All heavy atoms as TSV, in Angstrom:
chain	resi	resn	atom	element	x	y	z
A	1	MET	N	N	66.062	-81.224	-1.836
A	1	MET	CA	C	67.004	-80.558	-2.710
A	1	MET	C	C	67.635	-81.580	-3.639
A	1	MET	O	O	68.074	-82.639	-3.228
A	1	MET	CB	C	68.083	-79.865	-1.875
A	1	MET	CG	C	69.081	-79.113	-2.719
A	1	MET	SD	S	70.167	-78.123	-1.706
A	1	MET	CE	C	71.681	-78.965	-2.009
A	2	ASN	N	N	67.642	-81.261	-4.892
A	2	ASN	CA	C	68.229	-82.134	-5.886
A	2	ASN	C	C	69.742	-81.983	-5.864
A	2	ASN	O	O	70.278	-80.890	-5.994
A	2	ASN	CB	C	67.667	-81.769	-7.264
A	2	ASN	CG	C	68.106	-82.731	-8.334
A	2	ASN	OD1	O	68.769	-83.723	-8.058
A	2	ASN	ND2	N	67.737	-82.445	-9.566
A	3	PHE	N	N	70.455	-83.093	-5.719
A	3	PHE	CA	C	71.915	-83.081	-5.633
A	3	PHE	C	C	72.543	-82.505	-6.900
A	3	PHE	O	O	73.531	-81.789	-6.846
A	3	PHE	CB	C	72.418	-84.505	-5.384
A	3	PHE	CG	C	73.919	-84.608	-5.327
A	3	PHE	CD1	C	74.594	-84.157	-4.219
A	3	PHE	CD2	C	74.635	-85.142	-6.371
A	3	PHE	CE1	C	75.969	-84.237	-4.141
A	3	PHE	CE2	C	76.010	-85.229	-6.316
A	3	PHE	CZ	C	76.675	-84.777	-5.188
A	4	LEU	N	N	71.964	-82.792	-8.051
A	4	LEU	CA	C	72.546	-82.338	-9.313
A	4	LEU	C	C	72.309	-80.861	-9.578
A	4	LEU	O	O	72.932	-80.286	-10.459
A	4	LEU	CB	C	72.010	-83.183	-10.472
A	4	LEU	CG	C	72.384	-84.664	-10.418
A	4	LEU	CD1	C	71.758	-85.412	-11.589
A	4	LEU	CD2	C	73.883	-84.855	-10.400
A	5	SER	N	N	71.419	-80.206	-8.827
A	5	SER	CA	C	71.197	-78.777	-9.023
A	5	SER	C	C	72.233	-77.942	-8.280
A	5	SER	O	O	72.400	-76.771	-8.575
A	5	SER	CB	C	69.795	-78.381	-8.576
A	5	SER	OG	O	69.678	-78.524	-7.175
A	6	ASN	N	N	72.933	-78.534	-7.321
A	6	ASN	CA	C	73.993	-77.845	-6.594
A	6	ASN	C	C	75.282	-77.991	-7.395
A	6	ASN	O	O	75.870	-79.071	-7.466
A	6	ASN	CB	C	74.153	-78.455	-5.202
A	6	ASN	CG	C	75.159	-77.719	-4.363
A	6	ASN	OD1	O	75.889	-76.867	-4.846
A	6	ASN	ND2	N	75.205	-78.065	-3.090
A	7	LYS	N	N	75.735	-76.903	-8.010
A	7	LYS	CA	C	76.870	-76.973	-8.918
A	7	LYS	C	C	78.190	-77.252	-8.208
A	7	LYS	O	O	79.085	-77.837	-8.795
A	7	LYS	CB	C	76.942	-75.703	-9.749
A	7	LYS	CG	C	75.790	-75.580	-10.724
A	7	LYS	CD	C	75.910	-74.310	-11.547
A	7	LYS	CE	C	74.738	-74.145	-12.467
A	7	LYS	NZ	N	73.498	-73.880	-11.792
A	8	VAL	N	N	78.308	-76.863	-6.936
A	8	VAL	CA	C	79.530	-77.165	-6.187
A	8	VAL	C	C	79.647	-78.674	-5.994
A	8	VAL	O	O	80.689	-79.275	-6.275
A	8	VAL	CB	C	79.553	-76.435	-4.827
A	8	VAL	CG1	C	80.757	-76.854	-4.013
A	8	VAL	CG2	C	79.541	-74.934	-5.028
A	9	ALA	N	N	78.589	-79.303	-5.524
A	9	ALA	CA	C	78.609	-80.740	-5.299
A	9	ALA	C	C	78.774	-81.489	-6.617
A	9	ALA	O	O	79.507	-82.481	-6.693
A	9	ALA	CB	C	77.325	-81.178	-4.597
A	10	LEU	N	N	78.126	-81.016	-7.660
A	10	LEU	CA	C	78.256	-81.650	-8.968
A	10	LEU	C	C	79.677	-81.510	-9.495
A	10	LEU	O	O	80.231	-82.453	-10.059
A	10	LEU	CB	C	77.262	-81.032	-9.955
A	10	LEU	CG	C	77.229	-81.638	-11.355
A	10	LEU	CD1	C	76.856	-83.109	-11.289
A	10	LEU	CD2	C	76.258	-80.879	-12.231
A	11	GLY	N	N	80.287	-80.353	-9.298
A	11	GLY	CA	C	81.664	-80.149	-9.736
A	11	GLY	C	C	82.630	-81.069	-9.021
A	11	GLY	O	O	83.533	-81.637	-9.631
A	12	VAL	N	N	82.443	-81.228	-7.712
A	12	VAL	CA	C	83.297	-82.138	-6.951
A	12	VAL	C	C	83.088	-83.569	-7.421
A	12	VAL	O	O	84.047	-84.329	-7.603
A	12	VAL	CB	C	83.035	-82.000	-5.435
A	12	VAL	CG1	C	83.761	-83.081	-4.655
A	12	VAL	CG2	C	83.455	-80.626	-4.953
A	13	LEU	N	N	81.853	-83.965	-7.631
A	13	LEU	CA	C	81.552	-85.314	-8.095
A	13	LEU	C	C	82.181	-85.575	-9.459
A	13	LEU	O	O	82.795	-86.618	-9.676
A	13	LEU	CB	C	80.041	-85.529	-8.153
A	13	LEU	CG	C	79.588	-86.888	-8.688
A	13	LEU	CD1	C	80.010	-87.989	-7.725
A	13	LEU	CD2	C	78.094	-86.895	-8.908
A	14	LEU	N	N	82.056	-84.625	-10.372
A	14	LEU	CA	C	82.657	-84.802	-11.692
A	14	LEU	C	C	84.179	-84.841	-11.609
A	14	LEU	O	O	84.828	-85.589	-12.344
A	14	LEU	CB	C	82.201	-83.694	-12.639
A	14	LEU	CG	C	80.740	-83.757	-13.059
A	14	LEU	CD1	C	80.383	-82.552	-13.914
A	14	LEU	CD2	C	80.450	-85.039	-13.798
A	15	GLY	N	N	84.750	-84.046	-10.717
A	15	GLY	CA	C	86.188	-84.093	-10.521
A	15	GLY	C	C	86.662	-85.450	-10.028
A	15	GLY	O	O	87.676	-85.973	-10.480
A	16	ILE	N	N	85.907	-86.032	-9.112
A	16	ILE	CA	C	86.251	-87.363	-8.604
A	16	ILE	C	C	86.133	-88.408	-9.704
A	16	ILE	O	O	87.003	-89.279	-9.845
A	16	ILE	CB	C	85.360	-87.715	-7.392
A	16	ILE	CG1	C	85.734	-86.842	-6.202
A	16	ILE	CG2	C	85.471	-89.192	-7.035
A	16	ILE	CD1	C	84.787	-86.948	-5.026
A	17	ILE	N	N	85.099	-88.315	-10.507
A	17	ILE	CA	C	84.915	-89.276	-11.600
A	17	ILE	C	C	86.041	-89.168	-12.616
A	17	ILE	O	O	86.600	-90.175	-13.061
A	17	ILE	CB	C	83.533	-89.079	-12.260
A	17	ILE	CG1	C	82.436	-89.511	-11.285
A	17	ILE	CG2	C	83.436	-89.856	-13.563
A	17	ILE	CD1	C	81.034	-89.136	-11.727
A	18	VAL	N	N	86.410	-87.941	-12.983
A	18	VAL	CA	C	87.499	-87.752	-13.946
A	18	VAL	C	C	88.804	-88.294	-13.382
A	18	VAL	O	O	89.561	-88.978	-14.068
A	18	VAL	CB	C	87.629	-86.263	-14.332
A	18	VAL	CG1	C	88.899	-86.010	-15.106
A	18	VAL	CG2	C	86.421	-85.831	-15.156
A	19	ALA	N	N	89.079	-88.000	-12.121
A	19	ALA	CA	C	90.306	-88.485	-11.493
A	19	ALA	C	C	90.331	-90.011	-11.453
A	19	ALA	O	O	91.383	-90.618	-11.649
A	19	ALA	CB	C	90.436	-87.918	-10.093
A	20	PHE	N	N	89.189	-90.627	-11.218
A	20	PHE	CA	C	89.112	-92.081	-11.176
A	20	PHE	C	C	89.461	-92.687	-12.531
A	20	PHE	O	O	90.161	-93.684	-12.620
A	20	PHE	CB	C	87.711	-92.519	-10.739
A	20	PHE	CG	C	87.542	-94.011	-10.686
A	20	PHE	CD1	C	88.076	-94.726	-9.634
A	20	PHE	CD2	C	86.855	-94.679	-11.673
A	20	PHE	CE1	C	87.930	-96.103	-9.576
A	20	PHE	CE2	C	86.699	-96.050	-11.624
A	20	PHE	CZ	C	87.235	-96.766	-10.572
A	21	PHE	N	N	88.987	-92.062	-13.603
A	21	PHE	CA	C	89.263	-92.596	-14.927
A	21	PHE	C	C	90.653	-92.233	-15.430
A	21	PHE	O	O	91.185	-92.904	-16.300
A	21	PHE	CB	C	88.203	-92.132	-15.925
A	21	PHE	CG	C	86.917	-92.884	-15.792
A	21	PHE	CD1	C	85.797	-92.262	-15.275
A	21	PHE	CD2	C	86.825	-94.204	-16.149
A	21	PHE	CE1	C	84.601	-92.944	-15.133
A	21	PHE	CE2	C	85.651	-94.910	-16.008
A	21	PHE	CZ	C	84.524	-94.278	-15.496
A	22	VAL	N	N	91.253	-91.176	-14.908
A	22	VAL	CA	C	92.599	-90.801	-15.331
A	22	VAL	C	C	93.623	-91.771	-14.753
A	22	VAL	O	O	94.549	-92.193	-15.434
A	22	VAL	CB	C	92.914	-89.347	-14.915
A	22	VAL	CG1	C	94.377	-89.041	-15.081
A	22	VAL	CG2	C	92.090	-88.373	-15.745
A	23	THR	N	N	93.476	-92.093	-13.490
A	23	THR	CA	C	94.463	-92.955	-12.844
A	23	THR	C	C	93.798	-93.821	-11.790
A	23	THR	O	O	92.770	-93.448	-11.251
A	23	THR	CB	C	95.582	-92.095	-12.224
A	23	THR	OG1	O	96.562	-92.948	-11.680
A	23	THR	CG2	C	95.057	-91.161	-11.181
A	24	PHE	N	N	94.386	-94.963	-11.542
A	24	PHE	CA	C	93.817	-95.884	-10.561
A	24	PHE	C	C	94.824	-96.138	-9.445
A	24	PHE	O	O	95.971	-96.458	-9.708
A	24	PHE	CB	C	93.472	-97.237	-11.197
A	24	PHE	CG	C	92.503	-97.137	-12.322
A	24	PHE	CD1	C	92.901	-97.350	-13.617
A	24	PHE	CD2	C	91.183	-96.803	-12.093
A	24	PHE	CE1	C	92.014	-97.251	-14.656
A	24	PHE	CE2	C	90.281	-96.710	-13.111
A	24	PHE	CZ	C	90.699	-96.934	-14.413
A	25	GLY	N	N	94.383	-96.018	-8.229
A	25	GLY	CA	C	95.111	-96.468	-7.062
A	25	GLY	C	C	96.395	-95.738	-6.736
A	25	GLY	O	O	96.868	-94.879	-7.447
A	26	GLY	N	N	96.939	-96.083	-5.591
A	26	GLY	CA	C	98.197	-95.541	-5.129
A	26	GLY	C	C	98.086	-94.111	-4.632
A	26	GLY	O	O	97.024	-93.488	-4.668
A	27	TRP	N	N	99.219	-93.593	-4.135
A	27	TRP	CA	C	99.246	-92.229	-3.627
A	27	TRP	C	C	99.080	-91.216	-4.738
A	27	TRP	O	O	98.474	-90.161	-4.538
A	27	TRP	CB	C	100.554	-91.968	-2.876
A	27	TRP	CG	C	100.569	-92.653	-1.548
A	27	TRP	CD1	C	101.258	-93.774	-1.224
A	27	TRP	CD2	C	99.827	-92.287	-0.387
A	27	TRP	NE1	N	100.990	-94.125	0.081
A	27	TRP	CE2	C	100.119	-93.220	0.620
A	27	TRP	CE3	C	98.946	-91.248	-0.101
A	27	TRP	CZ2	C	99.574	-93.150	1.884
A	27	TRP	CZ3	C	98.404	-91.185	1.167
A	27	TRP	CH2	C	98.711	-92.122	2.137
A	28	ILE	N	N	99.611	-91.518	-5.907
A	28	ILE	CA	C	99.456	-90.600	-7.045
A	28	ILE	C	C	97.980	-90.500	-7.428
A	28	ILE	O	O	97.478	-89.408	-7.719
A	28	ILE	CB	C	100.305	-91.075	-8.244
A	28	ILE	CG1	C	101.788	-91.122	-7.868
A	28	ILE	CG2	C	100.080	-90.203	-9.453
A	28	ILE	CD1	C	102.368	-89.776	-7.510
A	29	GLY	N	N	97.285	-91.614	-7.413
A	29	GLY	CA	C	95.854	-91.607	-7.705
A	29	GLY	C	C	95.075	-90.777	-6.702
A	29	GLY	O	O	94.148	-90.053	-7.061
A	30	LEU	N	N	95.465	-90.861	-5.446
A	30	LEU	CA	C	94.814	-90.069	-4.411
A	30	LEU	C	C	95.054	-88.575	-4.641
A	30	LEU	O	O	94.143	-87.759	-4.499
A	30	LEU	CB	C	95.322	-90.477	-3.029
A	30	LEU	CG	C	94.750	-89.697	-1.851
A	30	LEU	CD1	C	93.252	-89.934	-1.732
A	30	LEU	CD2	C	95.464	-90.091	-0.580
A	31	MET	N	N	96.261	-88.219	-5.019
A	31	MET	CA	C	96.564	-86.803	-5.284
A	31	MET	C	C	95.780	-86.283	-6.493
A	31	MET	O	O	95.296	-85.153	-6.487
A	31	MET	CB	C	98.067	-86.610	-5.515
A	31	MET	CG	C	98.917	-86.862	-4.299
A	31	MET	SD	S	98.471	-85.776	-2.940
A	31	MET	CE	C	97.957	-86.964	-1.717
A	32	TRP	N	N	95.651	-87.100	-7.522
A	32	TRP	CA	C	94.833	-86.702	-8.680
A	32	TRP	C	C	93.381	-86.499	-8.266
A	32	TRP	O	O	92.730	-85.554	-8.695
A	32	TRP	CB	C	94.901	-87.750	-9.794
A	32	TRP	CG	C	96.112	-87.644	-10.646
A	32	TRP	CD1	C	97.144	-88.515	-10.698
A	32	TRP	CD2	C	96.426	-86.599	-11.593
A	32	TRP	NE1	N	98.071	-88.067	-11.599
A	32	TRP	CE2	C	97.655	-86.904	-12.161
A	32	TRP	CE3	C	95.763	-85.434	-11.987
A	32	TRP	CZ2	C	98.245	-86.091	-13.122
A	32	TRP	CZ3	C	96.361	-84.630	-12.938
A	32	TRP	CH2	C	97.586	-84.962	-13.502
A	33	LEU	N	N	92.864	-87.404	-7.428
A	33	LEU	CA	C	91.488	-87.294	-6.969
A	33	LEU	C	C	91.272	-85.991	-6.204
A	33	LEU	O	O	90.310	-85.272	-6.452
A	33	LEU	CB	C	91.138	-88.493	-6.087
A	33	LEU	CG	C	89.697	-88.508	-5.601
A	33	LEU	CD1	C	89.094	-89.869	-5.868
A	33	LEU	CD2	C	89.615	-88.179	-4.141
A	34	VAL	N	N	92.189	-85.661	-5.302
A	34	VAL	CA	C	92.060	-84.430	-4.519
A	34	VAL	C	C	92.153	-83.204	-5.421
A	34	VAL	O	O	91.374	-82.254	-5.284
A	34	VAL	CB	C	93.134	-84.395	-3.406
A	34	VAL	CG1	C	93.201	-83.041	-2.746
A	34	VAL	CG2	C	92.856	-85.480	-2.373
A	35	LEU	N	N	93.093	-83.224	-6.373
A	35	LEU	CA	C	93.268	-82.095	-7.290
A	35	LEU	C	C	92.020	-81.857	-8.128
A	35	LEU	O	O	91.510	-80.738	-8.205
A	35	LEU	CB	C	94.477	-82.326	-8.188
A	35	LEU	CG	C	94.701	-81.263	-9.266
A	35	LEU	CD1	C	95.146	-79.954	-8.629
A	35	LEU	CD2	C	95.698	-81.741	-10.286
A	36	PHE	N	N	91.517	-82.911	-8.768
A	36	PHE	CA	C	90.339	-82.749	-9.619
A	36	PHE	C	C	89.088	-82.389	-8.816
A	36	PHE	O	O	88.249	-81.620	-9.281
A	36	PHE	CB	C	90.078	-84.017	-10.447
A	36	PHE	CG	C	90.966	-84.138	-11.645
A	36	PHE	CD1	C	91.879	-85.169	-11.746
A	36	PHE	CD2	C	90.888	-83.224	-12.681
A	36	PHE	CE1	C	92.695	-85.293	-12.851
A	36	PHE	CE2	C	91.704	-83.329	-13.787
A	36	PHE	CZ	C	92.612	-84.371	-13.879
A	37	ALA	N	N	88.951	-82.930	-7.614
A	37	ALA	CA	C	87.803	-82.588	-6.773
A	37	ALA	C	C	87.860	-81.120	-6.368
A	37	ALA	O	O	86.834	-80.426	-6.370
A	37	ALA	CB	C	87.758	-83.484	-5.542
A	38	ALA	N	N	89.053	-80.627	-6.033
A	38	ALA	CA	C	89.193	-79.215	-5.658
A	38	ALA	C	C	88.898	-78.300	-6.842
A	38	ALA	O	O	88.193	-77.294	-6.700
A	38	ALA	CB	C	90.596	-78.955	-5.126
A	39	ILE	N	N	89.411	-78.643	-8.005
A	39	ILE	CA	C	89.146	-77.838	-9.204
A	39	ILE	C	C	87.657	-77.842	-9.519
A	39	ILE	O	O	87.067	-76.803	-9.817
A	39	ILE	CB	C	89.975	-78.344	-10.396
A	39	ILE	CG1	C	91.454	-78.052	-10.174
A	39	ILE	CG2	C	89.499	-77.708	-11.703
A	39	ILE	CD1	C	92.374	-78.697	-11.187
A	40	GLY	N	N	87.039	-79.009	-9.446
A	40	GLY	CA	C	85.602	-79.096	-9.698
A	40	GLY	C	C	84.789	-78.301	-8.692
A	40	GLY	O	O	83.802	-77.656	-9.044
A	41	GLY	N	N	85.207	-78.312	-7.442
A	41	GLY	CA	C	84.511	-77.539	-6.419
A	41	GLY	C	C	84.630	-76.043	-6.641
A	41	GLY	O	O	83.658	-75.303	-6.481
A	42	VAL	N	N	85.815	-75.578	-7.039
A	42	VAL	CA	C	86.013	-74.145	-7.307
A	42	VAL	C	C	85.195	-73.708	-8.517
A	42	VAL	O	O	84.532	-72.664	-8.492
A	42	VAL	CB	C	87.510	-73.835	-7.500
A	42	VAL	CG1	C	87.718	-72.435	-8.056
A	42	VAL	CG2	C	88.248	-73.992	-6.193
A	43	VAL	N	N	85.215	-74.505	-9.573
A	43	VAL	CA	C	84.424	-74.168	-10.764
A	43	VAL	C	C	82.939	-74.162	-10.435
A	43	VAL	O	O	82.201	-73.256	-10.842
A	43	VAL	CB	C	84.730	-75.149	-11.916
A	43	VAL	CG1	C	83.756	-74.988	-13.066
A	43	VAL	CG2	C	86.158	-74.952	-12.408
A	44	GLY	N	N	82.486	-75.137	-9.675
A	44	GLY	CA	C	81.083	-75.182	-9.278
A	44	GLY	C	C	80.680	-74.007	-8.410
A	44	GLY	O	O	79.599	-73.443	-8.580
A	45	ALA	N	N	81.560	-73.617	-7.483
A	45	ALA	CA	C	81.268	-72.463	-6.629
A	45	ALA	C	C	81.201	-71.180	-7.450
A	45	ALA	O	O	80.374	-70.312	-7.199
A	45	ALA	CB	C	82.313	-72.332	-5.526
A	46	GLN	N	N	82.072	-71.063	-8.444
A	46	GLN	CA	C	82.039	-69.896	-9.335
A	46	GLN	C	C	80.718	-69.863	-10.112
A	46	GLN	O	O	80.081	-68.816	-10.225
A	46	GLN	CB	C	83.230	-69.939	-10.301
A	46	GLN	CG	C	83.222	-68.870	-11.359
A	46	GLN	CD	C	83.496	-67.473	-10.831
A	46	GLN	OE1	O	84.114	-67.303	-9.804
A	46	GLN	NE2	N	83.017	-66.485	-11.539
A	47	LEU	N	N	80.294	-70.995	-10.627
A	47	LEU	CA	C	79.044	-71.054	-11.400
A	47	LEU	C	C	77.816	-70.832	-10.520
A	47	LEU	O	O	76.819	-70.280	-10.993
A	47	LEU	CB	C	78.935	-72.399	-12.116
A	47	LEU	CG	C	79.961	-72.640	-13.225
A	47	LEU	CD1	C	79.822	-74.057	-13.775
A	47	LEU	CD2	C	79.810	-71.616	-14.341
A	48	ASP	N	N	77.868	-71.255	-9.258
A	48	ASP	CA	C	76.757	-71.028	-8.332
A	48	ASP	C	C	76.696	-69.594	-7.833
A	48	ASP	O	O	75.717	-69.184	-7.244
A	48	ASP	CB	C	76.879	-71.945	-7.109
A	48	ASP	CG	C	76.131	-73.245	-7.278
A	48	ASP	OD1	O	75.329	-73.354	-8.216
A	48	ASP	OD2	O	76.349	-74.147	-6.447
A	49	GLY	N	N	77.772	-68.832	-8.031
A	49	GLY	CA	C	77.815	-67.467	-7.544
A	49	GLY	C	C	78.270	-67.367	-6.096
A	49	GLY	O	O	78.158	-66.317	-5.481
A	50	LYS	N	N	78.791	-68.446	-5.541
A	50	LYS	CA	C	79.263	-68.441	-4.163
A	50	LYS	C	C	80.711	-67.978	-4.058
A	50	LYS	O	O	81.205	-67.743	-2.968
A	50	LYS	CB	C	79.145	-69.839	-3.564
A	50	LYS	CG	C	77.714	-70.323	-3.458
A	50	LYS	CD	C	77.639	-71.711	-2.889
A	50	LYS	CE	C	76.184	-72.152	-2.816
A	50	LYS	NZ	N	76.047	-73.506	-2.309
A	51	LEU	N	N	81.384	-67.858	-5.187
A	51	LEU	CA	C	82.782	-67.474	-5.216
A	51	LEU	C	C	82.991	-66.531	-6.391
A	51	LEU	O	O	82.495	-66.784	-7.487
A	51	LEU	CB	C	83.656	-68.725	-5.393
A	51	LEU	CG	C	85.160	-68.557	-5.463
A	51	LEU	CD1	C	85.675	-68.056	-4.113
A	51	LEU	CD2	C	85.821	-69.856	-5.815
A	52	ASP	N	N	83.698	-65.424	-6.150
A	52	ASP	CA	C	84.004	-64.467	-7.214
A	52	ASP	C	C	85.505	-64.507	-7.464
A	52	ASP	O	O	86.283	-63.884	-6.735
A	52	ASP	CB	C	83.546	-63.067	-6.814
A	52	ASP	CG	C	83.681	-62.065	-7.948
A	52	ASP	OD1	O	84.004	-62.476	-9.082
A	52	ASP	OD2	O	83.458	-60.866	-7.694
A	53	LEU	N	N	85.910	-65.269	-8.473
A	53	LEU	CA	C	87.333	-65.432	-8.745
A	53	LEU	C	C	87.990	-64.137	-9.187
A	53	LEU	O	O	89.145	-63.888	-8.856
A	53	LEU	CB	C	87.543	-66.511	-9.808
A	53	LEU	CG	C	87.278	-67.944	-9.356
A	53	LEU	CD1	C	87.452	-68.910	-10.516
A	53	LEU	CD2	C	88.183	-68.317	-8.212
A	54	ALA	N	N	87.280	-63.282	-9.914
A	54	ALA	CA	C	87.855	-62.015	-10.362
A	54	ALA	C	C	88.214	-61.131	-9.175
A	54	ALA	O	O	89.294	-60.531	-9.133
A	54	ALA	CB	C	86.889	-61.293	-11.293
A	55	ALA	N	N	87.337	-61.060	-8.179
A	55	ALA	CA	C	87.611	-60.260	-6.980
A	55	ALA	C	C	88.740	-60.879	-6.168
A	55	ALA	O	O	89.592	-60.166	-5.636
A	55	ALA	CB	C	86.363	-60.138	-6.124
A	56	LEU	N	N	88.776	-62.197	-6.102
A	56	LEU	CA	C	89.825	-62.878	-5.365
A	56	LEU	C	C	91.193	-62.662	-6.008
A	56	LEU	O	O	92.171	-62.372	-5.326
A	56	LEU	CB	C	89.511	-64.372	-5.281
A	56	LEU	CG	C	90.478	-65.231	-4.491
A	56	LEU	CD1	C	90.450	-64.832	-3.028
A	56	LEU	CD2	C	90.125	-66.687	-4.648
A	57	ILE	N	N	91.257	-62.744	-7.315
A	57	ILE	CA	C	92.523	-62.545	-8.026
A	57	ILE	C	C	92.988	-61.103	-7.909
A	57	ILE	O	O	94.167	-60.839	-7.673
A	57	ILE	CB	C	92.387	-62.978	-9.492
A	57	ILE	CG1	C	92.244	-64.497	-9.564
A	57	ILE	CG2	C	93.588	-62.530	-10.313
A	57	ILE	CD1	C	91.885	-65.026	-10.929
A	58	SER	N	N	92.082	-60.161	-8.049
A	58	SER	CA	C	92.478	-58.754	-7.952
A	58	SER	C	C	92.907	-58.390	-6.531
A	58	SER	O	O	93.811	-57.585	-6.330
A	58	SER	CB	C	91.357	-57.823	-8.416
A	58	SER	OG	O	90.268	-57.881	-7.528
A	59	ALA	N	N	92.297	-59.011	-5.531
A	59	ALA	CA	C	92.681	-58.743	-4.145
A	59	ALA	C	C	94.053	-59.321	-3.818
A	59	ALA	O	O	94.842	-58.703	-3.099
A	59	ALA	CB	C	91.634	-59.301	-3.193
A	60	THR	N	N	94.354	-60.489	-4.349
A	60	THR	CA	C	95.630	-61.115	-4.054
A	60	THR	C	C	96.771	-60.544	-4.874
A	60	THR	O	O	97.929	-60.622	-4.479
A	60	THR	CB	C	95.583	-62.634	-4.271
A	60	THR	OG1	O	95.181	-62.902	-5.617
A	60	THR	CG2	C	94.621	-63.289	-3.299
A	61	SER	N	N	96.456	-59.943	-6.013
A	61	SER	CA	C	97.508	-59.372	-6.844
A	61	SER	C	C	97.824	-57.930	-6.441
A	61	SER	O	O	98.745	-57.334	-6.989
A	61	SER	CB	C	97.124	-59.422	-8.318
A	61	SER	OG	O	96.019	-58.590	-8.567
A	62	GLY	N	N	97.043	-57.347	-5.531
A	62	GLY	CA	C	97.308	-55.991	-5.061
A	62	GLY	C	C	96.639	-54.926	-5.893
A	62	GLY	O	O	96.784	-53.741	-5.631
A	63	ARG	N	N	95.901	-55.325	-6.899
A	63	ARG	CA	C	95.186	-54.352	-7.731
A	63	ARG	C	C	93.717	-54.403	-7.372
A	63	ARG	O	O	92.989	-55.254	-7.838
A	63	ARG	CB	C	95.357	-54.678	-9.212
A	63	ARG	CG	C	96.796	-54.550	-9.672
A	63	ARG	CD	C	96.899	-54.919	-11.118
A	63	ARG	NE	N	96.481	-56.331	-11.229
A	63	ARG	CZ	C	96.648	-57.060	-12.305
A	63	ARG	NH1	N	97.170	-56.551	-13.381
A	63	ARG	NH2	N	96.279	-58.320	-12.343
A	64	GLY	N	N	93.283	-53.492	-6.561
A	64	GLY	CA	C	91.881	-53.429	-6.175
A	64	GLY	C	C	91.044	-52.750	-7.245
A	64	GLY	O	O	91.557	-52.119	-8.156
A	65	ARG	N	N	89.760	-52.951	-7.166
A	65	ARG	CA	C	88.843	-52.284	-8.109
A	65	ARG	C	C	88.559	-50.881	-7.603
A	65	ARG	O	O	87.873	-50.703	-6.615
A	65	ARG	CB	C	87.551	-53.065	-8.249
A	65	ARG	CG	C	87.742	-54.422	-8.859
A	65	ARG	CD	C	86.400	-55.070	-9.051
A	65	ARG	NE	N	86.578	-56.474	-9.444
A	65	ARG	CZ	C	85.580	-57.265	-9.725
A	65	ARG	NH1	N	84.348	-56.828	-9.630
A	65	ARG	NH2	N	85.795	-58.486	-10.074
A	66	SER	N	N	89.081	-49.898	-8.275
A	66	SER	CA	C	88.885	-48.509	-7.831
A	66	SER	C	C	87.826	-47.817	-8.627
A	66	SER	O	O	87.626	-48.002	-9.759
A	66	SER	CB	C	90.164	-47.713	-7.987
A	66	SER	OG	O	91.223	-48.347	-7.344
């Protein structure tokens, strides 16, 4: 399996790279890394079809699809 074909893993990797270039070291740097990795993972999961953000948002807001 090609690592770059998995959009979740690629999203997390890109998030880590962006966080690394935004800030270096310290606890703040660690928090940026976690934030960008999580965002990249969610975006990758959405693009892979493993996560449906529209259904998740409608379920949490109390407005179901009728």
